[in-house]
C-alpha positions in Angstrom: -33.5 -35.9 30.7 -34.3 -32.3 30.4 -34.2 -31.9 34.3 -30.9 -33.6 34.2 -29.4 -31.2 31.6 -30.6 -28.2 33.8 -29.2 -29.7 36.8 -25.9 -30.2 35.1 -25.9 -26.8 33.7 -25.8 -27.8 29.9 -26.4 -24.9 27.6 -28.3 -25.7 24.5 -26.9 -24.0 21.6 -29.8 -22.8 19.2 -27.6 -23.0 16.1 -27.4 -26.8 16.5 -30.6 -27.2 14.5 -29.1 -25.4 11.5 -25.9 -27.3 11.9 -27.8 -30.7 11.7 -29.5 -29.4 8.5 -26.1 -28.6 7.0 -24.8 -32.1 7.8 -28.1 -33.8 6.4 -27.9 -31.8 3.2 -24.3 -33.0 2.8 -25.2 -36.7 3.2 -28.4 -36.5 1.2 -26.6 -34.7 -1.7 -23.9 -37.2 -1.7 -26.3 -40.1 -1.7 -28.3 -38.8 -4.6 -25.2 -38.2 -6.6 -23.7 -41.7 -5.9 -27.1 -43.1 -6.9 -27.5 -41.1 -10.2 -24.0 -40.8 -11.2 -24.0 -37.1 -11.4 -22.4 -35.0 -10.1 -19.3 -37.3 -9.6 -18.2 -38.0 -6.0 -14.7 -37.6 -4.6 -13.5 -39.0 -1.2 -11.0 -36.6 0.3 -8.9 -36.7 3.5 -10.1 -33.9 5.9 -7.3 -31.5 5.3 -6.9 -32.4 1.7 -7.5 -30.2 -1.5 -11.2 -30.1 -1.3 -11.3 -26.7 -2.8 -9.9 -28.1 -5.9 -12.4 -30.8 -5.9 -15.4 -28.5 -5.5 -14.0 -26.4 -8.3 -13.8 -29.4 -10.7 -17.7 -30.1 -9.9 -17.2 -33.1 -7.4 -19.3 -33.4 -4.4 -16.9 -34.2 -1.6 -17.0 -37.1 1.0 -14.7 -37.3 4.0 -14.1 -40.8 5.4 -12.4 -39.3 8.7 -15.6 -37.7 9.4 -17.4 -41.1 9.1 -14.6 -42.4 11.3 -15.5 -39.8 14.1 -19.2 -40.7 13.5 -18.3 -44.4 14.3 -16.5 -43.2 17.4 -19.2 -40.9 18.6 -21.9 -43.5 18.1 -19.8 -46.1 20.0 -20.3 -48.6 17.0 -16.5 -48.6 16.1 -15.8 -51.4 18.4 -18.0 -53.7 16.3 -16.0 -53.0 13.4 -12.3 -52.7 14.1 -11.7 -56.4 14.5 -13.2 -56.9 10.8 -10.4 -54.8 9.6 -7.9 -56.6 11.9 -8.9 -59.9 10.3 -8.4 -58.3 6.8 -4.7 -57.6 7.8 -4.8 -54.3 9.4 -2.8 -54.2 12.7 -4.9 -53.2 15.9 -2.1 -50.5 16.6 -2.9 -48.4 13.4 -5.3 -45.5 13.3 -8.9 -46.5 14.6 -10.5 -44.4 12.2 -9.1 -46.5 9.5 -9.6 -49.7 11.1 -13.3 -48.9 12.2 -14.3 -47.4 8.7 -12.8 -50.3 6.8 -14.4 -52.6 9.1 -17.9 -50.9 8.8 -17.4 -51.1 4.9 -16.6 -54.8 5.1 -19.8 -55.4 7.2 -21.9 -53.3 4.8 -23.1 -51.0 7.8 -22.8 -47.2 8.6 -24.2 -45.0 11.3 -25.4 -42.6 8.3 -28.1 -45.0 7.7 -29.6 -44.6 11.1 -29.2 -40.9 11.2 -30.6 -40.1 7.9 -33.7 -42.0 6.4 -33.5 -43.7 3.1 -29.5 -43.8 3.0 -28.3 -47.3 3.2 -24.5 -47.0 2.6 -21.7 -44.4 2.2 -21.4 -43.0 -1.2 -19.3 -44.8 -3.7 -16.4 -42.7 -5.0 -15.5 -41.9 -8.5 -12.0 -40.8 -7.3 -10.2 -40.8 -4.0 -7.7 -37.9 -3.2 -5.4 -37.8 0.0 -2.8 -35.6 1.6 -0.4 -37.2 3.8 -0.1 -34.0 5.9 -1.7 -35.9 8.6 -0.1 -39.2 8.4 0.7 -42.1 6.2 -2.5 -44.0 7.3 -4.7 -41.9 5.2 -2.8 -42.9 2.0 -3.0 -46.7 3.0 -6.6 -46.2 3.9 -7.5 -44.6 0.3 -5.4 -47.0 -1.5 -7.3 -49.9 0.0 -10.6 -48.5 -1.2 -9.0 -47.6 -4.6 -8.0 -51.2 -5.2 -11.2 -52.8 -3.9 -13.4 -50.3 -5.7 -11.4 -50.0 -8.8 -11.2 -46.2 -9.0 -8.2 -43.9 -9.2 -6.4 -42.9 -6.0 -4.1 -39.9 -6.3 -2.7 -37.5 -3.7 -0.2 -35.2 -2.2 2.9 -36.4 -0.5 3.3 -33.8 2.5 6.4 -32.8 4.5 6.7 -33.6 8.3 8.4 -32.0 11.2 8.4 -28.8 9.4 9.9 -25.8 11.3 9.3 -22.9 9.3 7.2 -23.2 6.2 9.5 -21.9 3.3 8.7 -21.3 -0.4 10.5 -24.6 -1.3 7.8 -26.2 0.9 5.1 -24.3 -0.8 6.1 -24.7 -4.4 6.7 -28.6 -3.9 3.1 -29.0 -2.5 1.6 -26.5 -5.0 2.9 -28.4 -8.0 1.6 -31.8 -6.6 -1.8 -30.2 -6.2 -1.7 -28.9 -9.8 -0.6 -32.3 -11.0 -3.9 -33.7 -9.7 -5.9 -31.7 -12.3 -5.5 -33.9 -15.5 -6.9 -37.0 -13.6 -9.7 -35.1 -12.0 -10.5 -33.6 -15.4 -10.8 -37.1 -16.9 -12.9 -38.5 -14.1 -15.3 -35.4 -14.0 -15.5 -34.7 -17.6 -15.0 -31.0 -16.8 -12.0 -28.8 -17.8 -10.2 -27.0 -14.9 -11.6 -23.4 -14.4 -9.2 -21.2 -12.4 -12.1 -18.8 -11.5 -14.0 -21.6 -10.0 -11.1 -22.6 -7.8 -10.5 -19.1 -6.8 -14.2 -18.9 -5.7 -13.8 -22.1 -3.8 -10.8 -20.9 -2.1 -12.6 -17.6 -1.2 -15.5 -19.4 0.4 -13.0 -21.7 2.4 -11.1 -18.7 3.6 -14.3 -16.9 4.8 -15.5 -20.4 6.4 -12.1 -20.5 8.2 -12.1 -16.8 9.3 -15.7 -17.4 10.8 -14.6 -20.7 12.5 -11.6 -19.1 14.0 -13.9 -16.1 15.4 -16.2 -18.8 16.7 -13.4 -20.7 18.6 -11.9 -17.4 19.9 -15.2 -16.4 21.6 -14.0 -18.9 24.3 -11.3 -16.4 25.3 -14.2 -14.5 27.1 -14.7 -15.2 30.7 -16.9 -17.1 31.3 -16.4 -19.0 28.1 -19.6 -19.3 26.0 -18.3 -22.4 24.2 -16.3 -25.5 25.2 -14.2 -27.9 23.4 -17.0 -30.4 23.6 -19.4 -28.0 21.8 -16.6 -27.2 19.2 -15.9 -30.7 18.1 -19.6 -31.1 17.1 -20.1 -27.7 15.6 -16.9 -28.1 13.6 -18.7 -30.5 11.2 -19.4 -27.8 8.5 -15.9 -26.6 8.5 -14.8 -30.1 7.7 -17.4 -31.3 5.2 -18.8 -28.1 3.8 -15.9 -25.7 3.5 -15.7 -24.1 0.2 -19.5 -23.6 0.2 -21.8 -20.7 0.9 -23.7 -22.9 3.2 -20.8 -23.3 5.6 -20.3 -19.6 5.8 -23.9 -18.9 6.5 -23.9 -21.4 9.2 -20.8 -19.9 11.1 -22.3 -16.4 10.7 -25.3 -17.7 12.5 -23.4 -19.5 15.2 -21.0 -16.7 15.8 -23.9 -14.3 16.4 -25.3 -16.4 19.0 -22.0 -16.8 20.9 -21.3 -13.2 20.7 -24.8 -12.7 22.3 -23.8 -15.1 24.9 -20.8 -13.0 25.8 -22.8 -9.7 26.0 -25.3 -11.5 28.3 -22.5 -13.0 30.5 -23.8 -16.6 29.8 -21.0 -19.2 30.3 -21.1 -22.8 28.9 -20.2 -24.0 32.4 -22.0 -22.9 35.4 -19.7 -21.1 37.8 -16.7 -21.6 35.6 -13.6 -21.9 38.0 -10.9 -23.3 35.8 -10.0 -23.2 32.2 -8.4 -26.1 30.4 -6.8 -26.7 27.0 -7.2 -30.2 25.2 -4.2 -31.3 23.3 -4.6 -34.3 21.1 -7.7 -36.2 19.5 -11.1 -36.3 21.1 -12.2 -39.6 22.9 -15.1 -39.8 20.7 -17.2 -42.3 22.3 -16.6 -40.5 25.8 -17.5 -36.9 24.8 -20.8 -36.8 26.8 -19.2 -38.5 29.9 -16.3 -36.1 29.8 -18.2 -33.2 29.2 -20.4 -34.0 32.3 -17.3 -34.6 34.4 -16.0 -31.2 33.7 -19.4 -29.6 34.1 -19.7 -31.2 37.5 -16.1 -29.8 38.4 -17.0 -26.3 37.3 -14.2 -26.6 34.7 -14.3 -25.4 31.0 -12.2 -27.0 28.4 -11.9 -23.7 26.5 -9.8 -24.6 23.6 -8.0 -27.3 21.6 -5.5 -27.9 19.0 -7.8 -30.4 17.2 -10.5 -28.0 16.5 -8.1 -25.3 15.4 -6.9 -27.6 12.7 -9.5 -26.2 10.3 -8.3 -22.7 10.5 -6.6 -21.7 7.2 -5.3 -18.1 7.5 -3.1 -18.8 4.4 -5.9 -19.3 2.0 -5.8 -16.5 -0.8 -8.3 -16.7 -3.7 -5.8 -14.4 -5.8 -3.1 -17.1 -5.6 -5.1 -20.4 -5.0 -2.6 -23.2 -5.6 0.4 -21.7 -3.7 -2.0 -20.5 -0.9 -3.6 -24.0 -0.5 -0.1 -25.5 -0.3 0.9 -23.2 2.4 -2.2 -23.5 4.5 -2.2 -27.3 4.3 1.5 -27.4 5.2 1.2 -24.8 8.3 -1.0 -27.4 10.0 -0.1 -27.9 13.6 0.4 -31.8 12.9 2.9 -31.1 10.2 5.1 -28.8 12.2 8.3 -29.5 14.3 8.1 -29.7 18.1 9.6 -26.2 18.5 6.7 -24.8 16.3 4.1 -26.8 18.2 5.4 -25.6 21.6 5.3 -22.0 20.4 1.8 -22.4 19.2 0.6 -24.0 22.4 2.2 -21.2 24.3 0.2 -18.6 22.3 -3.1 -20.6 22.9 -2.3 -20.6 26.7 -2.1 -16.8 26.7 -5.0 -16.3 24.3 -7.5 -18.4 26.3 -6.0 -17.7 29.7 -5.4 -21.4 30.3 -5.0 -22.8 33.9 -4.0 -26.3 32.8 -3.5 -28.7 29.8 -4.8 -32.2 29.2 -2.5 -34.2 26.8 -4.5 -37.1 25.3 -2.1 -39.9 24.3 -4.2 -41.6 21.8 -2.7 -45.2 21.3 -3.4 -45.5 17.4 -2.7 -42.0 16.7 0.9 -41.2 17.4 1.1 -38.5 14.9 -1.6 -36.4 16.9 -0.3 -37.4 20.4 2.4 -34.8 21.5 3.3 -36.3 24.9 5.6 -39.1 24.0 8.9 -37.1 23.5 8.7 -34.7 26.4 6.7 -31.9 25.1 4.2 -32.0 27.9 7.1 -31.3 30.5 8.7 -28.7 28.3 5.4 -26.8 28.0 4.9 -27.0 31.8 8.5 -25.8 32.4 8.4 -23.0 30.0 4.9 -21.7 30.6 4.3 -22.6 34.1 1.0 -24.2 33.4 0.6 -27.7 34.7 -0.5 -30.6 32.7 -2.1 -34.2 32.9 -1.6 -37.0 30.5 -4.6 -39.3 30.0 -4.3 -42.5 28.0 -6.9 -43.6 25.5 -7.9 -43.5 21.7 -10.0 -41.6 19.4 -12.2 -44.8 18.6 -10.9 -47.9 20.3 -12.4 -47.8 23.7 -10.5 -50.9 24.8 -7.6 -48.5 25.2 -9.5 -46.2 27.5 -10.0 -46.7 31.2 -12.9 -44.8 32.4 -12.0 -45.2 36.2 -8.3 -44.1 35.7 -9.2 -41.2 33.6 -11.8 -39.9 36.0 -9.3 -40.3 38.9 -6.6 -38.5 37.0 -8.8 -35.6 35.9 -10.5 -35.0 39.2 -7.2 -35.0 41.0 -5.7 -32.6 38.4 -8.6 -30.1 38.8 -8.2 -30.5 42.7 -4.4 -29.7 42.1 -5.5 -26.4 40.1 -7.6 -25.4 43.2 -4.5 -25.9 45.4 -2.6 -23.4 43.1 
């Protein structure tokens, strides 16, 4: 295996060991809390108000992260049918169906990754934000009914052009309204200074993650999309903590050294691509190998940038959280999204764009209403659309995708 990696040009990131420890600490702490009853455990959507939960003394678990683990370990396919049998359509979010199905079967990949953990941590409260989609609310409400715990959340806007003060004040008020229930569950009174500290740490984590991703603007790029979807783990599950800040300082230092040394993540980098849409979790390794063989680097993505929260302000925590969680790409209008992709094309010197049409994730598939063609026409950057899904590999054709991507890269060579 080592010889194969060397031949293919895989560059091992030394910081991976530290990242694995951050993730292990996250799951072991949650497991200990769930077993002992202290501190309390809150489940949160991945771009929900985690800062408030940390300020209220909760440990925070993210079911979407678990969904990604089910996809990456290729175990999701064994669970989706369980959720279908429970009444969930095969057309809805496969994070939801694979996670619910795994719960119904009493299984989790966490138990194989971390000795001594046998199940996901039971929640004391579930907190959602529909800024991604309605599925997350349905997902959390199912657990709330089944486990008999409070399920509360924020009803977000969608198709937002410019984020206005009306948007901010509306969402801010909803976040504040979560406090009484969280106080009742946690047994702790809300402390504004603790919230300010959590927002400060989240902002610093966000700044470092943005810097980390922007190292890929260098030529050759020291980092790929396939690296980023793994190393974004702490930005998702540990934002609001010093541990996440320490990790990204460490990773960023390593990537900056790669730039200084002229070390590219892809040997002989010829082309630079942008990935728009969800990862195909069960095919990360195969796709990464394909691009390495083609000397093509997927330098950036909308998905990984979703954990950059430039609006966080510890001096104005509620309003800044509301703004940050409403400025998300997925919440925005097509015009705002197209402007954003245009900026990314320029920032990363992109030669082409891959649009992933994820069957069960329409909210994060941006090639169904002509956006892919408009971007190509406006920016002069060619695109390719691949069909697949985040977790349901029945919806992904290996042969078709490989043929499409190889033909697209050949087209870039012709240009």
